[in-house]
C-alpha positions as CSV (number, residue, x, y, z in Angstrom):
1,M,-2.0,0.7,35.8
2,T,-5.2,2.6,36.6
3,T,-6.6,5.5,34.7
4,E,-7.8,8.5,36.5
5,P,-11.6,9.1,35.7
6,T,-11.0,12.9,35.6
7,S,-8.5,12.7,32.8
8,R,-9.9,14.0,29.6
9,E,-7.5,12.4,27.2
10,A,-6.4,8.8,27.5
11,K,-2.8,8.3,28.3
12,P,-0.5,7.0,25.5
13,T,0.1,3.3,25.7
14,R,3.6,2.5,26.7
15,A,5.2,0.3,24.0
16,W,8.4,-1.6,23.4
17,V,9.6,-2.8,20.0
18,I,11.5,-6.0,19.5
19,H,12.9,-7.1,16.1
20,P,13.8,-10.9,16.2
21,E,16.9,-11.4,14.0
22,L,17.1,-15.1,12.9
23,T,20.8,-15.6,12.5
24,A,20.4,-18.8,10.5
25,E,18.7,-16.9,7.6
26,R,21.2,-15.8,5.0
27,D,18.9,-13.4,3.2
28,R,17.7,-11.6,6.3
29,R,17.5,-7.8,6.2
30,P,20.1,-5.8,8.2
31,S,18.9,-5.6,11.7
32,G,19.6,-1.9,12.2
33,P,17.4,-0.5,9.3
34,A,14.7,-3.3,10.1
35,L,14.4,-2.2,13.7
36,E,14.4,1.5,12.6
37,E,11.5,0.7,10.2
38,A,9.7,-1.2,12.9
39,V,9.8,1.8,15.3
40,S,8.5,4.0,12.3
41,L,5.6,1.5,12.0
42,A,4.8,1.9,15.7
43,G,5.0,5.7,15.3
44,A,2.4,5.6,12.6
45,L,-0.2,4.4,15.2
46,P,-1.7,7.1,17.3
47,G,-1.7,6.7,21.0
48,L,1.6,4.8,21.4
49,E,4.6,6.0,23.2
50,V,7.6,3.9,22.2
51,L,9.8,3.7,25.2
52,G,12.6,1.5,23.7
53,A,13.5,-0.8,20.9
54,E,16.0,-3.7,20.5
55,V,17.1,-6.4,18.4
56,V,17.0,-9.9,19.7
57,R,19.2,-12.5,17.9
58,L,17.9,-16.0,17.6
59,A,19.3,-19.1,16.0
60,K,15.8,-20.4,15.6
61,P,12.3,-19.4,17.1
62,H,11.2,-21.4,20.0
63,P,7.9,-23.1,18.9
64,G,6.0,-22.3,22.1
65,H,7.6,-19.0,23.3
66,L,9.6,-17.6,20.4
67,F,12.4,-16.7,22.7
68,G,14.4,-18.9,25.1
69,T,13.7,-19.0,28.8
70,G,16.6,-16.8,29.8
71,K,15.8,-14.1,27.2
72,I,12.1,-14.1,28.2
73,E,13.1,-13.6,31.9
74,E,15.7,-10.8,30.9
75,L,13.0,-9.0,28.8
76,R,10.3,-9.5,31.5
77,A,12.5,-7.5,34.0
78,R,13.2,-4.7,31.5
79,L,9.5,-4.4,30.5
80,E,8.4,-4.4,34.1
81,A,10.9,-1.7,35.1
82,E,9.7,0.4,32.1
83,E,6.1,-0.2,33.0
84,V,5.5,-1.4,29.4
85,E,1.9,-2.2,28.4
86,L,2.3,-3.3,24.7
87,V,5.2,-5.2,23.0
88,L,5.4,-5.0,19.2
89,I,7.3,-7.9,17.7
90,D,8.5,-7.2,14.3
91,G,7.9,-10.5,12.7
92,P,5.4,-13.4,12.8
93,V,4.2,-14.7,16.1
94,S,2.0,-17.7,16.4
95,P,-1.2,-17.8,18.5
96,V,0.5,-20.1,21.0
97,Q,3.6,-17.9,21.2
98,Q,1.5,-14.8,21.6
99,R,-0.5,-16.4,24.4
100,N,2.5,-17.6,26.3
101,L,4.5,-14.3,26.0
102,E,1.4,-12.4,27.2
103,K,1.2,-14.6,30.2
104,A,4.9,-14.4,30.9
105,W,5.2,-10.6,30.6
106,E,1.7,-9.6,31.5
107,V,1.5,-7.3,28.5
108,K,-0.4,-7.2,25.2
109,I,1.5,-8.6,22.2
110,L,1.2,-7.5,18.7
111,D,3.1,-9.0,15.8
112,R,4.0,-7.2,12.5
113,T,0.8,-8.2,10.8
114,G,-1.3,-7.2,13.7
115,L,0.4,-3.8,13.9
116,I,0.0,-3.1,10.2
117,L,-3.7,-4.1,10.4
118,E,-4.1,-1.6,13.3
119,I,-2.5,1.1,11.2
120,F,-4.6,0.3,8.1
121,S,-7.7,0.4,10.3
122,D,-6.7,3.8,11.6
123,R,-5.8,5.3,8.1
124,A,-8.5,3.8,5.8
125,A,-10.9,6.7,4.8
126,T,-13.1,5.5,2.0
127,R,-15.9,3.0,2.5
128,E,-14.0,0.4,0.2
129,G,-10.8,0.8,2.3
130,V,-12.7,0.3,5.6
131,L,-14.3,-2.8,4.3
132,Q,-11.0,-4.2,3.0
133,V,-9.4,-3.6,6.4
134,E,-12.2,-5.4,8.2
135,M,-12.0,-8.4,5.9
136,A,-8.2,-8.6,6.3
137,A,-8.5,-8.4,10.0
138,L,-11.1,-11.1,10.2
139,S,-9.0,-13.4,7.9
140,Y,-6.0,-12.8,10.2
141,Q,-8.1,-13.4,13.3
142,R,-9.5,-16.6,11.9
143,T,-6.0,-18.1,11.6
144,R,-5.4,-17.4,15.3
145,L,-8.4,-19.3,16.7
146,V,-6.6,-22.6,17.2
147,R,-5.7,-23.0,20.9
148,A,-6.0,-19.2,21.2
149,W,-9.8,-18.9,21.8
150,T,-9.3,-17.3,25.3
151,H,-7.3,-14.4,23.8
152,L,-10.1,-13.9,21.2
153,E,-12.7,-14.0,23.9
154,R,-11.1,-11.0,25.6
155,Q,-11.1,-9.0,22.4
156,R,-14.4,-9.9,20.7
157,G,-16.9,-8.3,23.1
158,G,-20.6,-9.0,22.7
159,L,-21.0,-11.5,19.9
160,G,-23.6,-13.3,21.9
161,F,-21.9,-16.8,21.9
162,V,-23.2,-19.4,24.4
163,G,-21.2,-22.3,25.7
164,G,-18.0,-22.9,27.5
165,P,-14.4,-23.1,26.2
166,G,-13.1,-25.8,24.0
167,E,-13.4,-27.0,20.4
168,T,-17.2,-26.0,20.3
169,Q,-16.3,-22.4,21.1
170,I,-13.6,-22.3,18.5
171,E,-16.0,-23.6,15.9
172,A,-18.6,-21.1,16.9
173,D,-16.1,-18.3,16.7
174,R,-15.0,-19.6,13.2
175,R,-18.6,-19.7,12.0
176,A,-19.2,-16.2,13.2
177,I,-16.1,-14.9,11.4
178,D,-17.0,-16.7,8.2
179,D,-20.6,-15.3,8.3
180,Q,-19.2,-11.8,8.8
181,L,-16.7,-12.3,5.9
182,V,-19.6,-13.3,3.6
183,R,-21.6,-10.1,4.6
184,L,-18.5,-7.9,4.1
185,R,-17.8,-9.5,0.7
186,K,-21.4,-8.6,-0.4
187,Q,-21.0,-5.0,0.8
188,L,-17.5,-4.8,-0.9
189,S,-18.9,-6.0,-4.2
190,K,-21.4,-3.2,-4.3
191,V,-18.8,-0.6,-3.5
192,V,-16.5,-2.0,-6.2
193,K,-19.3,-1.9,-8.7
194,T,-19.7,1.8,-7.9
195,R,-16.0,2.4,-8.3
196,E,-16.0,0.5,-11.6
197,L,-18.7,2.9,-12.9
198,H,-16.6,5.8,-11.9
199,R,-13.6,4.3,-13.6
200,A,-15.6,3.6,-16.7
201,A,-16.7,7.3,-16.7
202,R,-13.1,8.4,-16.4
203,A,-12.2,6.0,-19.3
204,K,-14.5,8.0,-21.6
205,V,-12.3,11.1,-20.9
206,P,-9.1,11.0,-22.9
207,F,-6.8,11.7,-20.0
208,P,-4.0,9.4,-19.3
209,V,-3.5,8.0,-15.8
210,V,-0.1,8.6,-14.1
211,A,0.2,6.5,-10.9
212,L,2.6,7.2,-8.1
213,V,4.0,4.1,-6.4
214,G,6.8,3.5,-4.0
215,Y,8.0,2.4,-0.7
216,T,6.0,3.7,2.2
217,N,7.3,7.1,3.4
218,A,9.1,7.7,0.1
219,G,7.4,11.1,-0.3
220,K,4.6,10.2,-2.8
221,S,2.0,12.3,-1.1
222,T,4.3,15.3,-0.7
223,L,5.1,15.0,-4.5
224,F,1.3,14.6,-5.2
225,N,0.5,17.7,-3.3
226,R,3.5,19.6,-4.9
227,M,2.3,18.7,-8.4
228,T,-1.5,19.1,-8.1
229,G,-1.9,21.7,-5.2
230,A,-4.0,19.1,-3.4
231,E,-3.9,18.7,0.4
232,V,-3.5,15.0,0.8
233,M,-2.2,14.0,4.2
234,A,1.6,13.9,3.8
235,K,3.3,13.2,7.1
236,D,6.6,11.7,7.9
237,M,5.2,8.4,8.9
238,L,4.6,4.9,7.4
239,F,1.3,4.4,5.6
240,A,0.2,8.1,5.7
241,T,-1.9,7.4,2.6
242,L,-4.0,4.2,2.3
243,D,-6.7,5.1,-0.2
244,P,-5.9,6.1,-3.7
245,T,-6.4,9.8,-4.4
246,M,-6.8,11.2,-7.8
247,R,-6.4,14.7,-9.2
248,A,-6.2,16.3,-12.6
249,L,-2.7,17.6,-13.5
250,D,-2.0,20.1,-16.4
251,L,1.5,19.5,-18.0
252,P,3.5,22.4,-19.3
253,S,2.1,21.9,-22.9
254,G,-1.5,22.3,-21.4
255,R,-2.2,18.5,-21.8
256,R,-4.2,17.2,-18.9
257,V,-3.5,13.9,-17.1
258,I,-4.9,12.2,-14.0
259,L,-2.4,11.8,-11.2
260,S,-3.0,9.0,-8.7
261,D,-1.5,8.6,-5.3
262,T,-1.5,5.1,-3.8
263,V,-0.8,3.2,-0.6
264,G,3.0,2.8,0.1
265,F,4.5,-0.7,-0.2
266,I,6.6,-2.3,2.6
267,S,8.8,-5.2,3.0
268,D,7.4,-8.4,4.3
269,L,3.9,-7.2,3.9
270,P,1.7,-10.2,4.6
271,T,0.1,-11.8,1.5
272,Q,-3.5,-11.5,2.8
273,L,-2.9,-7.7,3.1
274,V,-1.6,-7.3,-0.4
275,A,-4.6,-9.2,-1.6
276,A,-7.0,-7.2,0.5
277,F,-5.7,-3.9,-0.9
278,R,-5.4,-5.0,-4.5
279,A,-8.5,-2.9,-5.3
280,T,-7.0,0.2,-3.9
281,L,-4.0,-0.4,-6.2
282,E,-6.1,-1.0,-9.3
283,E,-5.4,2.4,-10.6
284,V,-1.8,1.3,-11.0
285,L,-3.0,-1.7,-13.1
286,G,-4.6,0.6,-15.6
287,A,-2.0,3.3,-15.5
288,D,-0.5,4.7,-18.7
289,L,2.7,5.7,-16.9
290,I,4.1,4.6,-13.5
291,L,6.2,7.0,-11.3
292,H,8.3,4.9,-8.9
293,V,9.1,7.3,-6.1
294,R,12.2,6.4,-4.1
295,D,13.6,7.9,-1.0
296,I,17.1,8.2,-2.4
297,A,18.5,9.4,1.0
298,A,17.5,6.1,2.8
299,D,20.2,3.6,3.5
300,E,17.8,0.8,2.3
301,T,16.8,2.6,-0.9
302,E,18.1,-0.2,-3.1
303,A,16.3,-2.9,-1.1
304,Q,13.1,-0.8,-0.9
305,A,13.2,-0.4,-4.7
306,A,13.4,-4.2,-5.1
307,D,10.5,-4.7,-2.7
308,V,8.3,-2.3,-4.8
309,A,9.3,-4.1,-8.1
310,A,8.4,-7.5,-6.5
311,I,5.0,-6.3,-5.4
312,L,4.2,-4.6,-8.7
313,E,5.0,-8.0,-10.4
314,E,2.8,-9.8,-7.8
315,L,-0.1,-7.4,-8.6
316,G,0.2,-8.2,-12.3
317,V,1.3,-4.8,-13.5
318,D,2.2,-5.0,-17.2
319,P,6.0,-4.7,-17.4
320,D,5.6,-2.9,-20.8
321,V,3.9,0.1,-19.1
322,P,6.5,2.9,-19.1
323,R,8.0,3.8,-15.8
324,I,10.0,6.7,-14.5
325,E,12.2,6.3,-11.3
326,V,11.8,9.5,-9.3
327,W,14.7,9.9,-6.9
328,N,13.2,12.0,-4.1
329,K,14.6,13.7,-1.0
330,L,17.7,15.3,-2.6
331,D,17.3,17.9,0.2
332,L,18.4,15.4,2.8
333,L,21.7,14.5,1.1
334,T,25.0,16.2,1.7
335,P,26.2,18.5,-1.2
336,D,28.7,15.8,-2.4
337,A,26.2,13.0,-2.1
338,R,23.5,15.1,-3.9
339,A,25.8,16.0,-6.7
340,A,26.8,12.3,-7.2
341,R,23.1,11.2,-7.3
342,E,22.1,14.0,-9.7
343,T,25.0,13.0,-12.0
344,E,23.9,9.3,-11.7
345,A,20.3,10.2,-12.5
346,A,21.3,12.3,-15.5
347,R,22.9,9.2,-17.1
348,G,19.7,7.1,-16.7
349,P,17.2,7.3,-19.4
350,D,14.2,6.8,-17.0
351,V,15.5,8.6,-13.9
352,V,14.7,12.0,-12.5
353,A,16.2,13.4,-9.3
354,I,14.0,15.7,-7.3
355,S,13.1,17.2,-3.9
356,A,9.3,17.2,-3.4
357,I,9.8,19.5,-0.4
358,T,11.8,22.2,-2.2
359,G,10.5,21.7,-5.7
360,D,13.9,21.1,-7.2
361,G,13.6,18.9,-10.3
362,I,9.8,19.1,-10.6
363,A,10.0,21.0,-13.9
364,A,12.3,18.3,-15.3
365,L,10.0,15.6,-14.0
366,L,6.9,17.2,-15.7
367,D,8.9,17.4,-19.0
368,E,9.8,13.7,-18.7
369,I,6.2,12.7,-18.0
370,E,5.2,14.6,-21.1
371,A,7.8,12.9,-23.2
372,R,7.0,9.4,-21.9
373,L,3.3,9.7,-22.5
374,G,4.0,10.5,-26.1
375,E,1.8,12.2,-28.6
376,V,-1.4,14.1,-27.7
377,T,-4.6,12.2,-28.4
378,E,-7.7,13.5,-30.0
379,R,-11.3,12.3,-29.7
380,T,-13.1,11.5,-32.9
381,A,-16.6,10.1,-33.6
382,L,-16.8,7.5,-36.4
383,H,-19.8,5.7,-38.0
384,L,-19.0,2.3,-39.5
385,D,-21.4,0.2,-41.6
386,F,-21.9,-3.5,-40.7
387,A,-19.9,-4.3,-43.8
388,E,-16.9,-2.5,-42.4
389,G,-16.1,-5.0,-39.7
390,R,-12.5,-5.1,-40.6
391,K,-12.1,-1.4,-39.7
392,R,-13.9,-2.0,-36.4
393,A,-11.6,-4.9,-35.6
394,W,-8.6,-2.7,-36.3
395,L,-9.8,0.0,-33.9
396,H,-10.3,-2.5,-31.2
397,D,-6.9,-4.2,-31.8
398,A,-5.3,-0.7,-31.6
399,H,-7.0,-0.1,-28.1
400,V,-8.3,3.3,-29.2
401,V,-12.1,2.7,-28.7
402,A,-13.5,4.8,-25.8
403,D,-17.1,4.1,-26.5
404,E,-19.3,2.1,-29.0
405,A,-23.0,1.8,-29.7
406,E,-24.8,-0.2,-32.3
407,D,-27.7,1.2,-34.4
408,D,-29.8,0.0,-37.5
409,T,-27.1,0.7,-39.9
410,G,-23.9,0.0,-38.2
411,W,-21.6,1.1,-35.2
412,Q,-21.2,4.5,-33.7
413,I,-17.7,4.5,-32.4
414,T,-15.8,7.1,-30.3
415,V,-12.0,6.8,-30.5
416,D,-9.1,8.5,-28.7
417,W,-6.2,8.4,-31.1
418,T,-2.9,10.2,-32.0
419,A,-2.5,11.7,-35.5
420,R,-0.1,8.7,-36.2
421,Q,-2.8,6.1,-35.2
422,Q,-5.4,7.9,-37.3
423,A,-3.1,7.9,-40.3
424,E,-2.3,4.2,-39.7
425,Y,-6.0,3.4,-39.5
426,E,-6.7,5.2,-42.8
427,K,-3.8,3.3,-44.5
428,Q,-4.6,-0.2,-43.1
429,A,-8.3,-0.1,-43.1
430,G,-9.1,2.2,-45.9
């Protein structure tokens, strides 16, 4: 297709979504919700017009073409008739499969990882987020160099390589990517150090951190906005938020906490992407309370909750950190289904049912946050002589030390503790 030079705005790319369902896999996700999620993923990327979507059932993937010859020809005719320019395959596609499908269909192919990377690249706003996306993209691209250098050559532009195709070119591409990864890691280390300084500064303020986590599009950003009055982008699309956003939140008692909105989780998120975005989720690792926001109106809500739990475990989140399940989107349920969910939530000790859109249940959620965070802490300055090492050790063991400095006579220690902890200190170390 040709683009008219007089057109001010580029025409949307005509896309088609395919979800390969491997019928031999017993633990595969239901194809209907999986295809719906894949279409939502495509909708999260600007400039795409999804013309159609379908499930293609396979006993096993063809090593060179993914699909069989007959299916490839059937799809080719459909894609040609619809004038499709981009096919999004909701699953892994090897470099060889990608090259062969692009040749057979004369379209661009993106697999699930490639699509998520494109979305991440579009959404990342902070310097750290941008660097992490670039590193994840380069790592992904590096795995696709073998026997796929011609595809890379079309994409990479002016890297200034000299030489013809073959193993030499692949090695040159690989070295260029490795060099760029080294540069990005150095830049990222500087950004992370700055972030650590900011986090250390927050640690000196006795405000607990409450982290919102959940499956992507569960309504975390809408809830964040409702509770804090912030204007974080909250759209009905996957991965609307990619960089953690933090705001102060005053609870009904007047106690102040820090509320953190985070990137949404998703099933089958490639491992390298989880690793690349670990730093954006580090507020979860240090949270005093985790709010697991669930789209309770989604057919896949139970599977989504399991995915979130698995990723939290993979990230190394302490299982002892208190959690509240926030059953969001009550407004999308029928009256009977809503009543049933509210009754079910009321029976659970760690569940609150809400609608972030209407505000229903928010007051109860704030009360539950207050209760789960426990007693109010108070900041106290202490001076301990060098002979009082046992007292100092107790304070550190109790994790109440916010700051410490040593002088000629002993330690100047700033602690954040509850009245109960203070009484225990005076009893144990007195």
